[in-house]
Residue, then its C-alpha position, 0 to 999 in steps of 0.5 A: m500500500l505504501k509503494g507507488q503504483e508504478k513500483l508494484t508487481h502485477t500480483e501486488r496490484e491485484n492484492v491492493l485492488l482486492f484489499c481496496e474493494k473490501h475496505p472503501d475508506v482505505s481505497l479513498n486514502y490510497a487514491f489520494k496518495e496516488d493522486l498526490l504522487t501524480l501532482y509532483a510527477t506531472v506538473q510543469n509549472p507553479a500554476q498547474a501545481y496550485a490548480y492540481k492542489d485545489i482539485l485535490e482539496e475539493t475532491y478529498w478533504d471531506k472524505l480523508a481519514k484523520p491521519m491523512k488530513k494531517v498529512w494534507t494540512f502539512i503539505k498545504d502549509n508548506f506547499e510553496k516549499t514543496i514546489a520550489y523545484l518548479r521555479t529553479g528550472y531544474k525539474a529533474d533535480k527534485t531533492n530532499n535537501d531541506a529535510e536532509r539539512m534538518m536531520r543533520l541539525i537534529k543529529r548535531i543537537q542530539r550529539t551536543h546534548y549527549f556530550l553536555r549532559k553533565g553540568d561540569t562538561y557544559l562549564r568546561k565547554i563555555k570556558v573553552v569558547l570564552g578562551m578561559q581554558k584550553p580544550t582537553a580531550t575527553 
């Protein structure tokens, strides 16, 4: 269910179809996911992207499950960032640089937090930064 349609084997497509027939609410959310993937795969300019976004909003909003509504709200709130690649002229270079940068920042904060978990370690760090003490290997 999480893979895009283009990545499914014939057997997997049949299994997804049978599952969706038994569970119409899942079917609707699955269709929304596929249409959302189509938005980023097919649009050529920001005007098309906004039009497609509005169509998705009108078609699915009232029918989506609560978790999918959270996803859609997040995408709508950050839509300009998600279609920024359309403005660059490098449409083939759809990257997740912003997400990667954020993950590196989180990891750095976690490492720093772990390193500075003791008060005296934190004080030594401040003294080194202020030039009051030479750094020591720990």
